N, C-alpha and C positions, 0 to 999 in steps of 0.2 A: 484508521484507514480513510474513513469518510471525511475526516478533517482535511486530509490532503486533497481529496477530490473537490471539496468545497473551496478551500483557500488557495490551492495552487492551479487547479484546472478551471474552477469556477462553475462546476456542475453539481447538482444535487442528485441523490440516488435515482429518482425517477427519470432524470435527464441523461444519466450515464449510458454510454454505448460500450461496446466491447473494446474499442481503442482507448477510451478513457480508463476503463478498469485495468487494462494492460499497463497503461502509463503509471497508474498509481501503484500497482503490485510489483512491477518489474523495474521501474525507474525511481519514482519518488520515495516509496516506502523504504527500499534498501539504501537510498542515498541519504535520507534524513533521519533514519532510526538508528539509535545506538543501544547497546546492551552492556550490562556490567560484565566484568571479567568472570569467566566460567559459565556464563549464560549461553544457551544454545540458540543463537540468533537464526541459524539456518532452519531450525524447527519452526520458529515463528513464521518465516517466509513460506515454508511448506504448508503450514496450516492455512495461511491466508490464500495461497494459491489454490488449495483444495476448496476454499470457500467460494 
């Protein structure tokens, strides 16, 4: 997740604001993350959203 923030948005964790975190969690992470067949990708997104 932090890799997306650093490499796609260009912010480090101390620099992140709520909009940056939303972009990573709801746009970048789902768009660029793949999971193997049978893996519950929705659970990964739920865990990151809870984070």
